[in-house]
VEXDREN-2710 file (C-alpha; in Angstrom, 1 decimal):
% VEXDREN-2710
k/r/px/py/pz
1/MET/-228.4/60.0/53.5
2/LEU/-225.3/58.3/54.7
3/GLY/-223.7/59.5/57.9
4/GLN/-220.6/59.0/59.9
5/THR/-222.1/56.0/61.7
6/ASP/-222.3/54.1/58.4
7/LEU/-218.7/54.7/57.6
8/TRP/-217.6/53.9/61.2
9/LEU/-219.5/50.5/61.0
10/LEU/-217.5/49.8/57.9
11/SER/-214.2/50.9/59.4
12/PRO/-212.6/47.4/59.7
13/GLU/-213.2/46.8/56.0
14/ILE/-212.0/50.3/55.1
15/ALA/-208.9/49.8/57.2
16/MET/-208.2/46.4/55.5
17/THR/-208.7/48.0/52.1
18/GLY/-206.3/50.8/53.0
19/LEU/-203.7/48.3/54.1
20/ALA/-204.1/46.3/50.9
21/LEU/-203.6/49.5/48.8
22/LEU/-200.6/50.4/50.9
23/VAL/-199.0/47.0/50.2
24/VAL/-199.6/47.5/46.5
25/VAL/-197.8/50.9/46.6
26/LEU/-194.9/49.6/48.7
27/ASP/-194.4/46.8/46.2
28/PHE/-193.5/49.4/43.6
29/PHE/-190.9/51.2/45.7
30/VAL/-189.6/48.8/48.3
31/LYS/-187.2/46.1/47.2
32/ARG/-186.9/44.2/50.5
33/LYS/-189.8/41.7/50.7
34/ALA/-189.3/41.6/54.5
35/ILE/-190.6/45.2/54.8
36/ILE/-193.8/44.3/52.9
37/SER/-194.4/41.3/55.1
38/ILE/-193.9/43.3/58.3
39/VAL/-196.3/46.1/57.0
40/SER/-198.9/43.5/56.0
41/ILE/-199.0/41.8/59.5
42/ALA/-198.5/45.0/61.5
43/GLY/-201.2/46.8/59.6
44/LEU/-203.7/44.1/60.6
45/ALA/-203.7/45.8/64.0
46/VAL/-205.7/48.7/62.6
47/PRO/-208.8/46.7/61.4
48/ALA/-208.5/44.7/64.6
49/ALA/-208.6/47.9/66.7
50/CYS/-211.6/49.2/64.7
51/ALA/-213.5/45.9/65.3
52/THR/-212.6/46.0/68.9
53/TRP/-213.8/49.5/69.4
54/ILE/-217.1/48.7/67.8
55/ALA/-217.5/45.6/70.0
56/VAL/-216.7/47.6/73.1
57/THR/-218.7/50.7/72.5
58/ASP/-221.9/49.1/71.2
59/ASN/-223.0/45.6/72.0
60/ARG/-226.1/45.4/69.8
61/THR/-227.1/44.9/66.2
62/ILE/-226.5/48.1/64.2
63/THR/-227.5/48.5/60.5
64/GLY/-226.0/50.9/58.0
65/PHE/-226.0/51.8/54.4
66/TYR/-229.8/51.5/54.2
67/GLY/-229.8/48.1/55.9
68/MET/-227.3/46.5/53.6
69/LEU/-224.6/46.4/56.4
70/ARG/-225.4/44.6/59.6
71/VAL/-222.8/44.8/62.4
72/ASP/-223.5/42.5/65.3
73/ASN/-221.6/40.0/67.5
74/TYR/-221.9/37.5/64.7
75/ALA/-220.2/39.8/62.2
76/LEU/-217.5/40.8/64.8
77/PHE/-216.8/37.2/65.6
78/PHE/-215.9/36.6/62.0
79/ASP/-214.0/39.9/61.7
80/PHE/-211.6/38.8/64.4
81/LEU/-211.4/35.3/62.9
82/PHE/-210.5/36.7/59.4
83/ILE/-207.9/39.0/60.9
84/LEU/-206.4/36.0/62.6
85/ILE/-206.4/34.1/59.3
86/GLY/-204.5/37.1/57.7
87/ALA/-201.9/37.2/60.4
88/GLY/-201.3/33.4/60.3
89/THR/-201.1/33.4/56.5
90/VAL/-198.5/36.2/56.4
91/LEU/-196.3/34.6/59.1
92/ALA/-196.5/31.1/57.5
93/SER/-195.9/32.4/54.0
94/TYR/-193.0/34.8/54.6
95/ASP/-190.1/32.4/53.6
96/TYR/-192.1/30.6/50.8
97/VAL/-193.0/33.9/49.1
98/ARG/-189.4/35.1/49.5
99/LEU/-187.9/31.9/48.0
100/TYR/-190.4/31.0/45.2
101/MET/-192.5/34.0/44.2
102/LYS/-191.4/37.1/42.4
103/ASN/-193.7/39.8/43.9
104/ALA/-194.5/39.4/47.6
105/GLY/-196.7/42.5/47.5
106/GLU/-199.0/41.0/44.9
107/PHE/-199.6/37.9/47.1
108/TYR/-200.2/39.9/50.3
109/ALA/-202.4/42.5/48.6
110/LEU/-204.6/39.8/47.0
111/MET/-204.9/38.1/50.3
112/LEU/-206.0/41.4/52.1
113/PHE/-208.5/42.2/49.4
114/ALA/-210.0/38.7/49.7
115/LEU/-210.3/39.3/53.5
116/VAL/-212.2/42.5/52.8
117/GLY/-214.8/40.5/50.8
118/ALA/-214.8/37.7/53.5
119/MET/-215.5/40.3/56.3
120/LEU/-218.4/41.8/54.2
121/MET/-219.8/38.3/53.6
122/ALA/-220.3/37.9/57.3
123/SER/-221.8/41.4/57.9
124/THR/-224.2/42.1/55.0
125/GLY/-227.9/41.6/55.2
126/GLU/-228.8/41.9/51.5
127/LEU/-228.5/39.4/48.7
128/ILE/-226.8/41.6/46.1
129/THR/-224.3/42.9/48.5
130/ILE/-223.5/39.3/49.7
131/TYR/-222.9/38.3/46.0
132/ILE/-220.6/41.3/45.4
133/ALA/-218.7/40.5/48.6
134/LEU/-218.4/36.8/47.5
135/GLU/-216.9/37.9/44.2
136/LEU/-214.6/40.3/45.9
137/THR/-213.4/37.3/47.9
138/SER/-213.2/34.9/45.0
139/PHE/-211.3/36.9/42.3
140/PRO/-208.1/37.3/44.4
141/LEU/-208.2/33.6/45.2
142/TYR/-208.3/32.7/41.5
143/VAL/-205.1/34.8/40.9
144/MET/-203.4/33.4/44.1
145/ALA/-203.9/29.9/42.9
146/GLY/-201.8/30.5/39.7
147/MET/-199.1/32.7/41.2
148/LEU/-196.3/30.1/41.3
149/ARG/-194.4/31.1/38.2
150/ASN/-191.1/29.3/39.0
151/SER/-191.1/25.7/39.9
152/VAL/-190.1/24.7/43.4
153/PRO/-186.8/22.9/43.6
154/GLY/-187.4/19.1/43.7
155/ASP/-190.8/19.5/42.0
156/PRO/-190.3/20.5/38.4
157/GLY/-194.0/20.4/37.6
158/SER/-195.2/22.7/40.4
159/ALA/-195.4/25.9/38.2
160/SER/-197.5/24.2/35.5
161/ARG/-199.8/22.7/38.2
162/SER/-200.2/26.2/39.7
163/SER/-201.3/27.6/36.3
164/GLU/-203.7/24.7/35.8
165/ALA/-205.1/25.3/39.3
166/GLY/-205.8/28.9/38.6
167/ILE/-207.6/28.1/35.4
168/LYS/-209.7/25.3/37.0
169/TYR/-210.6/27.6/39.9
170/VAL/-211.8/30.4/37.6
171/LEU/-214.0/28.1/35.5
172/LEU/-215.5/26.2/38.5
173/GLY/-215.8/29.4/40.5
174/ALA/-217.7/31.1/37.7
175/MET/-220.1/28.2/37.5
176/SER/-220.8/28.2/41.2
177/SER/-221.3/31.9/41.2
178/ALA/-223.9/31.6/38.4
179/ILE/-225.7/28.9/40.3
180/LEU/-225.8/31.0/43.5
181/LEU/-227.0/34.1/41.6
182/TYR/-229.8/32.1/39.9
183/GLY/-230.9/30.9/43.4
184/MET/-230.9/34.5/44.6
185/ALA/-232.9/35.6/41.6
186/LEU/-235.5/32.9/42.3
187/LEU/-235.7/34.0/45.9
188/TYR/-236.2/37.6/44.9
189/GLY/-238.9/36.5/42.4
190/THR/-240.7/34.7/45.2
191/THR/-240.5/37.3/47.9
192/GLY/-240.1/40.6/46.0
193/SER/-237.1/41.7/48.0
194/THR/-233.3/41.2/48.4
195/ASP/-233.2/42.3/52.0
196/LEU/-232.9/39.3/54.3
197/GLY/-235.3/40.8/56.9
198/GLU/-238.0/41.5/54.2
199/ILE/-237.4/38.0/52.8
200/ALA/-238.0/36.5/56.3
201/ARG/-241.3/38.4/56.7
202/ALA/-242.4/37.5/53.2
203/LEU/-241.8/33.8/53.7
204/THR/-244.1/33.6/56.6
205/SER/-247.1/33.9/54.2
206/ILE/-245.9/31.4/51.7
207/GLY/-247.8/28.1/51.8
208/LYS/-248.0/25.1/49.5
209/GLY/-248.2/25.7/45.8
210/PRO/-246.1/27.0/42.9
211/ASP/-244.4/29.6/45.2
212/SER/-243.2/26.9/47.6
213/LEU/-241.7/24.9/44.7
214/VAL/-239.8/27.9/43.4
215/LEU/-238.7/28.6/47.0
216/LEU/-237.3/25.1/47.3
217/LEU/-235.4/25.5/44.1
218/ALA/-234.0/28.8/45.3
219/GLU/-232.8/27.2/48.5
220/VAL/-231.2/24.3/46.7
221/PHE/-229.4/26.6/44.2
222/ILE/-228.2/28.9/47.0
223/PHE/-226.9/26.0/49.1
224/ALA/-225.2/24.6/46.0
225/GLY/-223.5/28.0/45.3
226/PHE/-222.2/28.2/48.8
227/GLY/-221.4/24.5/48.8
228/PHE/-218.6/25.2/46.3
229/LYS/-217.0/27.7/48.7
230/ILE/-217.1/25.3/51.6
231/SER/-216.1/22.4/49.4
232/ALA/-219.0/20.2/50.5
233/VAL/-219.8/17.0/48.4
234/PRO/-220.9/17.0/45.6
235/PHE/-219.5/20.5/45.1
236/HIS/-216.0/19.6/46.2
237/MET/-214.4/18.7/42.9
238/TRP/-212.2/21.8/42.8
239/ALA/-210.5/21.3/46.1
240/PRO/-208.0/18.5/45.7
241/ASP/-206.4/19.7/42.4
242/ILE/-206.4/23.3/43.4
243/TYR/-205.0/22.7/46.9
244/GLN/-202.2/20.6/45.3
245/GLY/-201.4/23.0/42.5
246/ALA/-201.6/26.3/44.3
247/PRO/-198.6/27.8/46.1
248/THR/-198.7/26.2/49.6
249/PRO/-199.4/29.5/51.4
250/GLY/-202.3/30.0/49.0
251/THR/-203.6/26.5/49.9
252/LEU/-203.4/27.5/53.5
253/PHE/-205.5/30.6/52.9
254/PHE/-208.0/28.7/50.7
255/SER/-208.5/26.0/53.3
256/VAL/-209.4/28.5/56.1
257/ALA/-210.6/31.8/54.5
258/SER/-212.8/30.5/51.7
259/LYS/-214.5/27.9/53.9
260/THR/-215.0/30.3/56.9
261/ALA/-216.4/33.0/54.6
262/GLY/-218.7/30.5/52.9
263/PHE/-220.1/29.3/56.1
264/ALA/-220.5/32.8/57.5
265/ALA/-222.6/33.9/54.5
266/LEU/-224.5/30.6/54.3
267/ILE/-225.6/30.7/57.9
268/ARG/-226.5/34.4/57.6
269/VAL/-228.6/33.9/54.5
270/PHE/-230.5/30.9/55.8
271/VAL/-231.1/32.1/59.4
272/ASP/-231.6/35.9/58.9
273/GLY/-233.5/35.2/55.7
274/GLY/-235.8/32.8/57.4
275/LEU/-235.2/30.1/54.8
276/PHE/-235.1/27.4/57.4
277/SER/-238.5/28.3/58.7
278/ALA/-239.9/27.9/55.2
279/SER/-237.9/24.9/54.3
280/SER/-239.3/21.5/53.6
281/PHE/-238.2/17.9/54.3
282/TYR/-236.5/17.8/50.9
283/LEU/-234.1/20.6/52.0
284/TRP/-233.4/18.9/55.3
285/GLY/-232.6/15.7/53.4
286/LEU/-230.4/17.5/50.9
287/ILE/-228.3/19.1/53.6
288/GLY/-228.1/15.9/55.6
289/VAL/-227.0/13.9/52.6
290/ALA/-224.4/16.5/51.8
291/ALA/-223.1/16.3/55.4
292/VAL/-222.9/12.5/55.3
293/LEU/-221.2/12.4/51.9
294/SER/-218.7/15.1/52.8
295/MET/-217.6/13.4/55.9
296/THR/-217.4/9.9/54.4
297/LEU/-215.8/10.7/51.0
298/GLY/-213.4/13.2/52.6
299/ASN/-212.1/10.8/55.2
300/VAL/-212.1/7.6/53.1
301/VAL/-210.3/9.2/50.1
302/ALA/-207.8/11.1/52.3
303/ILE/-206.4/7.8/53.5
304/ALA/-205.2/6.9/50.0
305/GLN/-203.4/10.2/49.4
306/THR/-199.6/10.4/49.1
307/ASP/-199.5/14.2/48.6
308/ILE/-199.9/16.0/51.9
309/LYS/-201.8/18.9/50.3
310/ARG/-204.3/16.6/48.7
311/MET/-204.7/14.8/52.0
312/MET/-205.4/18.1/53.6
313/ALA/-207.9/19.0/50.8
314/TYR/-209.9/15.9/51.6
315/SER/-209.5/16.6/55.3
316/SER/-211.1/20.0/54.7
317/ILE/-214.0/18.3/52.9
318/ALA/-214.6/16.1/55.8
319/GLN/-214.4/19.0/58.2
320/ALA/-217.1/20.8/56.2
321/GLY/-219.2/17.7/56.7
322/TYR/-218.9/17.9/60.4
323/ILE/-220.0/21.6/60.4
324/LEU/-222.9/20.6/58.1
325/VAL/-224.1/18.2/60.8
326/GLY/-224.8/21.3/62.9
327/PHE/-226.3/23.1/59.8
328/THR/-228.6/20.1/59.3
329/ALA/-229.7/20.5/62.9
330/LEU/-230.5/24.1/62.2
331/ALA/-232.6/23.2/59.1
332/PHE/-234.4/20.5/61.1
333/ASN/-235.2/22.6/64.1
334/PRO/-235.1/26.4/63.2
335/SER/-236.1/27.7/66.6
336/SER/-234.4/30.1/69.0
337/ALA/-233.1/27.0/70.9
338/SER/-231.0/26.3/67.9
339/ALA/-228.7/29.2/68.8
340/SER/-226.7/26.7/70.7
341/THR/-226.2/24.7/67.6
342/ASN/-225.1/27.8/65.7
343/SER/-222.6/28.7/68.4
344/ALA/-221.2/25.2/68.2
345/MET/-220.5/25.7/64.5
346/LEU/-218.9/29.1/65.1
347/VAL/-216.6/27.6/67.7
348/PHE/-215.7/24.6/65.5
349/LEU/-214.8/27.0/62.7
350/ALA/-212.5/29.0/65.0
351/VAL/-210.7/25.9/66.3
352/TYR/-210.4/24.5/62.8
353/VAL/-208.8/27.8/61.6
354/ILE/-206.2/27.7/64.4
355/SER/-205.4/24.0/63.9
356/ASN/-205.2/24.2/60.2
357/ILE/-202.8/27.2/60.2
358/GLY/-200.5/25.2/62.5
359/ALA/-200.7/22.1/60.3
360/PHE/-199.9/24.1/57.1
361/ALA/-197.1/25.9/58.9
362/GLY/-195.4/22.5/59.3
363/ILE/-196.1/21.6/55.7
364/ILE/-194.6/24.9/54.5
365/ALA/-191.6/24.6/56.8
366/LEU/-190.7/21.2/55.3
367/ALA/-191.4/22.4/51.7
368/ASN/-189.0/25.4/52.3
369/ALA/-186.3/23.2/53.6
370/THR/-186.5/20.2/51.3
371/GLY/-189.1/21.0/48.6
372/GLY/-191.0/17.9/49.6
373/GLU/-194.8/17.9/50.0
374/ARG/-195.4/14.1/50.1
375/VAL/-196.7/12.3/53.2
376/ARG/-193.5/10.2/53.3
377/ASP/-191.4/13.4/53.4
378/PHE/-192.4/13.7/57.0
379/ASP/-190.7/10.5/58.0
380/GLY/-188.6/11.1/61.1
381/LEU/-189.3/14.8/61.3
382/VAL/-188.9/14.6/65.1
383/ARG/-185.2/13.9/64.7
384/ARG/-184.7/16.8/62.3
385/SER/-186.8/19.4/64.1
386/PRO/-188.3/18.3/67.4
387/ALA/-190.2/21.6/68.0
388/LEU/-191.8/21.6/64.5
389/ALA/-192.7/17.9/64.9
390/LEU/-194.4/18.4/68.2
391/GLY/-196.3/21.5/67.1
392/MET/-197.6/20.0/63.8
393/SER/-198.6/16.8/65.6
394/LEU/-200.6/18.7/68.1
395/CYS/-202.4/20.5/65.3
396/LEU/-203.1/17.3/63.4
397/LEU/-204.4/15.6/66.6
398/SER/-206.7/18.6/67.2
399/LEU/-208.1/18.3/63.7
400/ALA/-208.6/14.6/64.3
401/GLY/-210.6/15.4/67.4
402/ILE/-208.4/13.6/69.9
403/PRO/-209.2/14.5/73.5
404/PRO/-208.4/16.6/75.4
405/PHE/-207.6/19.2/72.7
406/ALA/-210.1/21.9/71.6
407/GLY/-210.7/20.1/68.3
408/ALA/-212.3/17.2/70.2
409/ILE/-214.4/19.5/72.5
410/SER/-215.8/21.6/69.6
411/LYS/-216.6/18.5/67.6
412/ILE/-218.4/16.8/70.5
413/PHE/-220.3/20.0/71.2
414/ILE/-221.7/20.0/67.6
415/PHE/-222.6/16.3/67.9
416/ILE/-224.4/16.8/71.2
417/THR/-226.5/19.7/70.0
418/ALA/-227.3/17.8/66.8
419/TRP/-228.3/14.7/68.7
420/GLN/-230.7/16.7/70.8
421/GLY/-232.5/17.8/67.7
422/GLY/-234.2/14.4/67.3
423/GLY/-235.6/13.0/64.0
424/PHE/-232.9/11.5/61.8
425/LEU/-230.2/13.7/63.4
426/PRO/-229.0/10.9/65.8
427/PHE/-228.4/8.7/62.8
428/ILE/-226.2/11.4/61.1
429/VAL/-224.3/11.9/64.4
430/ILE/-223.5/8.2/64.6
431/ILE/-222.1/8.4/61.0
432/ALA/-220.1/11.4/62.1
433/LEU/-218.6/9.5/65.0
434/LEU/-217.7/6.6/62.8
435/ASN/-216.0/9.1/60.4
436/SER/-214.1/10.6/63.2
437/VAL/-212.6/7.2/63.9
438/ILE/-211.8/6.8/60.2
439/SER/-210.0/10.1/60.1
440/LEU/-207.5/8.8/62.7
441/VAL/-206.1/6.6/60.0
442/TYR/-204.5/9.4/58.0
443/TYR/-204.0/12.0/60.8
444/ALA/-202.4/9.5/63.1
445/GLY/-200.6/8.1/60.1
446/VAL/-198.7/11.3/59.6
447/VAL/-198.0/11.6/63.3
448/TYR/-196.7/8.0/63.2
449/ARG/-194.3/8.9/60.4
450/ILE/-193.1/12.0/62.2
451/PHE/-192.2/10.1/65.4
452/VAL/-191.5/6.5/64.4
453/ALA/-190.4/6.2/60.7
454/PRO/-186.7/6.6/60.0
455/PRO/-185.8/10.0/58.5
456/PRO/-184.5/10.0/54.9
457/ARG/-181.6/12.2/56.1
458/GLU/-180.1/13.0/59.5
459/ASP/-179.7/16.7/58.9
460/ARG/-181.4/19.4/61.0
461/LEU/-184.1/21.4/59.4
462/ARG/-183.8/25.2/59.7
463/VAL/-187.2/26.7/60.6
464/SER/-187.5/30.5/60.2
465/PRO/-188.6/32.8/63.0
466/ALA/-191.7/33.7/61.1
467/LEU/-192.8/30.0/60.7
468/THR/-191.8/29.3/64.3
469/ALA/-194.1/32.2/65.3
470/ALA/-197.0/30.9/63.2
471/MET/-196.6/27.4/64.7
472/THR/-196.2/28.7/68.3
473/LEU/-199.2/30.9/68.0
474/SER/-201.3/28.0/66.7
475/VAL/-200.2/25.7/69.5
476/ILE/-200.9/28.4/72.1
477/GLY/-204.3/29.0/70.4
478/ILE/-205.2/25.3/70.6
479/LEU/-204.1/25.1/74.2
480/ALA/-205.9/28.3/75.2
481/ALA/-209.1/27.2/73.4
482/THR/-208.8/23.9/75.3
483/VAL/-208.3/25.4/78.7
484/PHE/-210.6/28.5/78.2
485/PHE/-213.2/26.8/76.0
486/GLN/-216.1/28.4/77.9
487/PRO/-215.2/32.0/77.0
488/LEU/-214.8/31.0/73.3
489/LEU/-218.2/29.3/73.4
490/LEU/-219.7/32.4/75.0
491/ALA/-218.3/34.5/72.1
492/GLY/-219.9/32.1/69.6
493/LYS/-223.2/32.1/71.5
494/MET/-223.4/35.9/71.6
495/GLY/-223.0/35.9/67.8
496/ALA/-225.6/33.2/67.4
497/LEU/-228.1/34.9/69.7
498/ASP/-227.8/38.1/67.6
499/LEU/-228.5/36.1/64.5
500/PHE/-231.6/34.4/65.9
501/GLY/-232.7/37.6/67.7
502/PHE/-232.8/39.4/64.3
503/LEU/-234.8/36.7/62.8
504/THR/-237.4/37.1/65.6
505/LEU/-237.6/40.8/65.0
506/ALA/-237.8/40.4/61.2
507/SER/-240.7/38.0/61.4
508/LYS/-242.9/40.5/63.3
END
């Protein structure tokens, strides 16, 4: 029988759902879009307060809803990260939604519903619930991709590209969901359970034979299904077209929310489910190859892009490759010592989210003012808006991993923990370091255009207070993460230890 504790553990998600429904209702009765935006961002304080209260009152792993819900430091880490994503998206999208989209309430409500699913993906310990949470995240994203019904001035084909992006996202998303579900079905057939703890215990008794082959297929299909969400090669084909075609605030949300939720669920399933402990050399090789291909293809192809959103799409593919370096280390050495590798991935995701929100705030600000979303449109930005130019450049340099910013520290931490794993991991780290150098070509290329290239016009860009706030918070976040990196790392380590601690208990 369900009790009050179960509902309280779900309170952040319940609060987020209530906020989404409130936005839907307000959209019917309130004409001023500013009010809807204010309610959307102010209302995020409620799920944040609920998550904070849970974190303060009980610092241990708690299960609810018959074991389907697992609230621990790992889940709470992602809860706060998703709330940050919601706040950053609302701030950065305010003017764009007001100028180019008919119904602000629809966009914000879909975003909030997607965040509910993302939060559940990080805190569920059962395969069917994870799949439902993933679909709850995915369906709003499909609609958001096709919401640009009126073309942006200066880009007459933007509305048609948005519709095309929505259709492509639905078709490819359905395919990836089917692949993931098939992998889960194989895993259930092998272990006889959908609970991650029960799966971990069952896998300890599986040796060589038909069951091990089915298990390997299950792991491959599950990785492929989540690989679509994190846009890892070869499951990346959706990202460039959909990033370019979707409304720019939607692209911002896809680049951080979808990727973060995908990694949150992927790590939870493979660690809590004990799949790494039962994995073979073939799975290590698959993940390692995916990491190398993601980094290399993402960085090399990004250099040739002339559209800034396509460039950021390939950048996000490369960033997924860097995180997969740590994931490969977990696959190669699934021991309690690997908690440091897991914490490195969590911190990298947090810094990536902060930096990406700031970079897209700059892209949206320029698009609002000029309608331009090409790389060359950033020429001479420093003369037209010095503060915007400085903020966006800092975010891009953090994404590139330029010292001393937090992006460099988090990337180095992943590489160090992977290097210590031995085996073929040092070879992958060397490739990652080379790719980091390659990424400077396009990241620094944009910064060069911002500061050195002559501007197309000498006018001053008007940047709204909301976008200024989004950029300011991103810059403060990067600087704070740089100066106070140790507390951020400690938060990631607490979540990682909870994950590996549960695996230890489940295997007994």
